[in-house]
N, C-alpha and C positions, 0 to 999 in steps of 0.2 A: 284081365276086368277083374270086377271086385269077387270077394269069397262069399260063400251061403252062411246064412245066418247060424247063430250056433243053437238057437230055439225059438219058438213063436213070439213069447213075448219080445223077444228083440227087433221080430220083424213088425210087428203091430205097434210098438217104439218108436220106429222110424220114420221122419217125413219125406213127402212124396215131395222131389223137387224138377226143375225142367233147367237145363244150362243152355246157354247164349250167350255166341261170340261173332265177329266178324271177320273179314279177310279182304284184304283189296287188292288181291292177286299179285303183289310185284314184293313188297316187306314179308307178309305173309299169303300163302298160297291156299288152295282149298286142303290139299291136303296136310299141309301145317296147323290148320285149324280144327282139322278132325284129330290130329293127331291130341293138339292141345286142351281138346275136350275130353277125350279120352283118360289123360292126367286129370283133370277136372274133376269127371268123375269118378276115379280112386281117391280124392281128396273128399268129394262129398261124400262117398261112401265110410270114410274113415271118420268125417264128422257125425255121421248117424241119419244120412239120407240115401233115398233110391230116385237113379234117375228115369222118370218117368219119359219125357223126350226130349231131343234137342233141337235146337234152332240155330241156323245160322245164317248168317247173309253177307252179302259181295258188295260193299260200299268203297270208296274212298278216302274219307274219314266218318269217324262216327260223328251223330249228329248231336249238337250241342245241347238242345234238349231230352231229348230222351234216349241217347245212342244209337238206338236203331229207328229211327223215325217213326211217324204219326201211323202211317200202315201195316208197318212191321210189329207196333207196340197193340195195334188192333188186334193183328193174326193173332199175336201173344196170348192176350187177355182172353182168344177164344179156347185157345188150346188147354191155358188152363184150367179155364172150367170144365170142359168136357175131361179133363184127364183128372179132377180133386188137385190140383197141383196146389201146394200150402205155401214152396219156396222158389224163388227163381234166383241162378247163380249165375251172374256174367264173366267172362273171363279175364276180362280187361279193369282196370281201375274205375270206379266209379266216380262222380262229385255228389256233391251234397244236393243240390238241384236237381241231378238226375235222378238219383235214387227216388226224389219224391214224388216228380213227376211222372216218373214209370210205375212208382207204387198207385199213383191215384189214376192212372191208367188200367191197372190189374182189378182184377172181382176183389171185394173186400178179404181179408183175412190172409191175404198171399202178400211175403216177405221176399225184400228185394237184401240181396247182399253181391260183393264183388269179391274177387281171386283172395285179394288181399285179404278182408274181413275172414274168409272161407279157413285162410290159413290160419289166421291169428284165435280165432275160435279151436283147431286142432290143438294149437300147442295149449292153449290157456286148459284144455282136456287132458294133456299130457303131463304138465308140468307137475311134477312130484318133489322137490328142494324147494327150502325156502329161496334159495338164489333164482332159479329157474321160476318161480312163482311170480319173483318181482320182477325179472327182466320182461317175462309176456304180459303183466300187467302195464310197464313201461312202455311197453311197444304199442296195448290197446289204446291206452291214452295219447298217446304223440299220434297215433293216426287218429282217434274220435276227434282230436280239441278242433281241428279246423274245419270238422265235418258237424260241430254243436251248431244247427241250429233251431229255430224259433218254429214252434208248430201250433195253431191254434191257442186258443185260451191258457193250455198248459204251460207256454212259454210266454204269454205276454207278462207286461207289468201287474203285478199284483191286483187284482180287484178287491172291492171295500169287503165288508165282514155284512152279510146279511141287506146287500144294498147299498151302505152307506157309506158314502164317499168319503167321511172327513177323517182326516190325518191319510188318503192315500193318494191327494191327487198332488202332481209336483213331479220332478223329472223322476226321483227314488231310484231305484236299484231294480232293474228287471230279473227273471228268475234267468234267464240265458245269461245275463252279466253275474249273476252269482254263482251260477251253475260251470261258468266259464274259468271263473276268480277261485273257485273249488279244484278245480282240475288242475289250472297251473300250480296250486299249492303242491297238490298232490305227487304231480308231476318232478317237483324241485322234493319234495320228501323221499321219494323215489331214487333219484338220482344222486341223494347224500347216499342214501344205503348200500345202495350197487358200487360207489365210488368206495366203499368202506370194504366193502366187498371184495373189491377190485385191490386193493391195498394188500388185502393177506392172500389173494391169488397171485399179485405178483413177486409179495416175498418167498412163499411156495414155490414158484417159478425161478426167483432166481439162488435159491439152496439148491433146485436140481439142476441150474448151470452149474452151481460153485463144482459138485459135486464129483461132475465128470460126465455122467453118466447121457450117453446119448439117449436122446430122447427123439422117437417116432411119433408121428401123429397120423390115424388113421380116418381119412375124408373120402367125400363120393357122394354121389345122389342118395337121397332118403331112400331106404328099402335095399340098398344092395349088397347088404349083408354087412357091414363093419360091427355091429355087435356080436352078432352070430360068431366073424374071427375072434373078437377077441376074448369072447366066452372060453371058443375052443383052443386058444393059446395059454390063457392064465387062469381059468373058471374064474372068470370075475362074475358071476350071477348078474346079468344084466339083462334085464327084457329085452325079449328079441322077435317080432311080431311081425308076419307078412301084414305089416300097416305101413303106410307112410308116418316118419316122425314118431316111430313109437316108441324113441329114447331123446329126451333135449338135454339131458345132462351129460358133461363131460365126465371119462371114469377114465382115473391113468391106474395102472398097474407093473410092476416089474415083472420082467420078462430074460430069463438066461438063454442065451442061445445054445446052440449044439457046441460051441468053443467054449463056452464058459461066461463069455462075454456078456454083463448085464446089462440091458435097455430099459426104458422107459417108455410102454405102449399105453396113449392116449384117444378113446375114442371120442368122436366129436359131433355135433348136430349135425344133419343131412343136411345137402341141398337141394334146391332145384331150382328151374325157372320162376321167373318172375316173381321172386323170394323176395317180400316188402323190403325197403330199407329201412323201415322202421324195427324191424326185427335184427335187421344185420348191426342198429347201433346199439338196441337194447343186448344183444347176444357179444359185444364186442369183445367183452374180457373172455368169453368160452371160446369164440374162433379166435382169438390172439394165441391161443393152446398149437394153431396149425402154422401161424404165423412166426413163433418161436421155436416151432421145432428143429431138429438138425437132419430130419431124414422124413417125407411124406409115403405112404401109401394112400393111393389112389385106387379106392373099390368101385369095380366097374360089374355091373350086371352083365355077363355074357350072352344071357338069353335075353335082353329084350333090343328091340330092333332098333331103339332109340340109342343106345349106346354111345355112337359118337356124337350127338348131341349132350348126354349127357356129360360125357367128359369136358366138350367145351363150357358147359356150364361151371362145372367144377373148376377149371381151369382161371375161371374171368374172375370167380369168387376169391379164389386166391390170387391173384395180384391185385385184385381190390384190397386185399387184406395185406398185401406188401410180402405174402411169402414165395415170389416167385425167385429163382435162379438156385433153391435147393434141389439135392437129391431126390430124383423122385422114381418109385417104382409104381409101376402098372398093376394091380392086382385083380385079374378078369375072375369073377367068382360066378357059382354055378353054373359050372362048364360040366355040363354033362353032354355037350354036343361032339360030332368027330372032329377030329384036328382040322378038317378040310374046312369045317367050317366056323373056325373057331376064330374073333376078330383079330384085328392087330393092328398095331398102333404104328406111329411114324419113325423114320429112319432116326437112329441114336437112341431112340426110349427105350425101357429096358422093362419085362413084363413076363406076366408068369399066370398062369391057370390053375386056379384050383375049384375045389367045394368045401366050404367052410363048414357045409351041413355034415358031409361024407368023412372029410379030411384029406380028400384026394389033394394031390399036389404041395403040399405042406410041408414037405421035406425039400422040394426047387423052392418054395416062398423063403423058407430060412437061410436056404443057402445063398439066395439071391442078396438077403437082407443082409448076411454077415459080409457080402464083398464089397456091399456100399460102405457098412460101418467102417470096416477094415481100411476101406479108401477115403472115408470121411477123417476119421478121428486115428490118429497113428502117434507114437512116442517120439518124438523130437528135443534134441538138447539143444538150447540159444544158450550164445555168449554174448553178454550184455558190458560194455565199458561203461566206468563210470559217470559219463555225461548221460546215458540211455535209460536214466529213471524211469521217464513218461512212457519207454518201448515197454516196459518190465510191466509196469501198471498197466498198461491195454493188454498185454499177454493174458493177466491175474483178469482183467474185466471178461475177455471173449469165452470165458468159461472151460479156460486149462483145470485139466486134470493135473497138479504138481505132484512128482514122483519124488525130485529132491532138488535141493537151492544150495548151492556152495557158492562164500563167498571169500573171492583169492585176493593173492597180498597184495597185488597192483588195482585194488581196487573194484573189479568188475566182477561181475555177475553168472555165475554157471546155474543154467535151469533146465532139469528134465523135464517135461510135460508132456501129458496126452492130450494135443488139438489136433481142431478140424482145418482142413486145406484152407478156409478164408483166412485164420492166424499164421498158418503156416507162410500163405503168401504175403500178408500185408508185415510181417517179421522174418522176409528171410533173409535180408542182411547180415542177420545175427544168428542164421545156424550153422551148428557147427556141423 
């Protein structure tokens, strides 16, 4: 549950909010709805709001006009008035018309947002770097663009100055149309800036690939302890708080394993259920750090009863990024539990149990990581005939670390390089 306030001033500045969710009893049960609202409450607290009450409803489908129906909206309005609530957060995405209809049915001054808007707000408050701020702004604009609707005189065609209609009659351009045009222009400008940053990131990524250094991405559900682990191993100095999405920008640090092998560790943005697809699109270049890694560490909060669901969410997002099929090590963090109570993963999956805060289990983590590194990349010698120029190019493109190249009198080329399993499989016919 949300933590205590740091001071009285922070408490007084926080908004009073209500959470609203529905469940159909099939795809979403009452228990699942409660767990989703537990997570939504943590998101609300992170954003600066305190939950005063929750309202859930069993219904087959959301109401097209008000999401919860007329009767339930009246109940919500009464509860907001009685509890002095000024913000209502819905656990599902709302349409522009639903937001307007709900606000019309609530007391004056009560704002309505949905889960996606809440997550976007948290990202906006936590973005630090220039790229992070651009990514968040782009995600917000992409989300807001289809929701830009006219509202009252403010969004109507420009009225006459002083009531005089001269020069204002005719079709003209509405304020709404101008706002949309400006929004499209801003989106295009942001996409251009981020494309340039992506080219820079891709160049750096390619250089890391050519170096032959094994790249390890730390991924997982938000607040699982990814940044704490990277800080412990590399002294990275990343902000690590007990809050959702405490850090957004990826951080890469070199780390030397006990055997002396050097790897690159990258901390990535945390995942969460119902992560807005606009965020995934905007943070695509950042998330590609996971997709292009050689090894993936999935960090899991072992103390969270929802850990299995968190693993499923993480795995599904990795699949959507094209990162499936890579060597994976499941790292259960916050393991201050008896051995009999520790969570388990399925057969064939590798797991270790640590506490990134105290350092417990780190030796086992490093040992398991060394095993994967050794199996993933090892020195191999290839002998290419004169006609195999394309295969030699494929070897170089695979990110191989070339140790030695020898050109033989018969036109053949002998290449000794550190390569991964994929490259060895593709070029197995040429292995000496």
